[in-house]
N, C-alpha and C positions, 0 to 999 in steps of 0.2 A: 550485523545489525540486530538489535534486540526488538522484540515486539513493542516494548514501551517507547523505544526511539521512533518506531513507525507511527505510533499514535501521536507523538509530539510533532513529527514531520508533517503528517497529514493536517494537523491543526495549524501549524505555522504557515503552510502553503495555502491554507484556506480551501482545501479540496473537500473537507468535511469538518464539521464541528463536533468533536467528541468530548465527553466529560472526562475530567482527569482520572476518574476511577474506571474508565471503560475497560472491560476485560480483554486480555490478550487473545482470547478465543471467541470474542464477541463478533457478531455478524455485521460487517461494514455496510452491506447492502441494506439491511434492515435499519441501520443507523443513518442512512441517507446517501450513501455512495451511489452515484448514477453513472450512466455511460459517458456523459461529458466529463465527470470527475475522473473516470478511468483513463480517458484520453489525456487529460492533464497530468495524471499520475505517471503515465508512461513517459511523456516528454520530460517532466521534471526529474524523474528517476534516472533517465539516461543522462541528463545534464549534470545532476548533482552527484551521482554515484558512478558514472562512467560505465553503466551497464547497457546492454542492448536487449530490449525485450521485444520478441517477435510475436506474431499472431498465435503461435503454439503456446506461448506463456500466458496469454490472456484468457485463462480459464477461470471459472467461478471458484474452483478449488484453490487456485493460486492467489486469488484476490479477495477472498471472502472474509478473512480475519487478519488482524495485525500479525499474528503468529505465522500464517501461511505467506503473507506478503514479505515479512522479514526473511523467511527462509528462501524465498525466490530471489530477493535482492542479494542476499548473502551468497547463494549458489552462483548467481551470474557474476558476482564480483570476484570470485576465485578463479 
């Protein structure tokens, strides 16, 4: 999964509204990602991508940018 695909996915699911030019290393939390959106993200990622995200995956480092989120989903998918 690419960081650009993560941006599209987050927008499509309505978890956060990001501009089309949002940088892949941009801070999702500064852009409005909150704890409720993170919980929605986990549920939708598990359903859509067939990954299991545990509490150990729910770190700011893993969730803070489209780039880090794409890496996490890709890692869990393999």
